[in-house]
C-alpha positions in Angstrom: 0.0 0.0 0.0 1.4 3.4 -1.0 2.1 6.1 1.6 1.4 8.8 -1.1 -1.9 10.6 -0.5 -3.8 12.4 -3.3 -4.7 16.0 -2.8 -8.3 14.9 -2.1 -7.1 12.6 0.7 -5.1 15.4 2.2 -7.9 18.0 1.9 -9.1 19.4 5.2 -12.8 18.8 5.8 -13.7 22.4 6.6 -17.3 21.5 7.2 -16.4 19.0 9.9 -14.0 21.5 11.5 -16.7 24.2 11.5 -19.3 21.9 13.0 -16.9 20.9 15.8 -16.0 24.6 16.5 -19.7 25.7 16.4 -20.8 23.0 18.8 -18.1 24.0 21.3 -18.7 27.7 20.8 -22.5 27.3 21.3 -21.9 25.1 24.4 -19.7 27.9 25.9 -22.3 30.6 25.0 -20.2 32.4 22.4 -22.7 32.0 19.5 -26.4 31.4 19.3 -27.1 30.7 15.6 -25.6 29.9 12.2 -26.6 29.8 8.6 -25.0 29.7 5.1 -25.5 32.8 2.9 -24.4 32.6 -0.7 -22.0 29.8 0.1 -20.4 31.5 3.1 -20.9 30.4 6.7 -22.3 33.0 9.1 -22.8 32.8 12.9 -24.4 35.0 15.5 -21.7 36.3 17.9 -22.6 38.6 20.7 -25.9 39.3 19.0 -24.7 40.2 15.5 -24.0 38.2 12.4 -20.4 37.5 11.5 -18.7 35.6 8.7 
């Protein structure tokens, strides 16, 4: 079995990282909502929407 990984195999799953971050941030009370607008992730931080 080859140790070489394709670019796809090395790609970071940004969606999984965001979900993990969001779950932790929500648990700690840093954000209270999230949505995707025109392909960009937005969250409510301290009462205002941020990218």
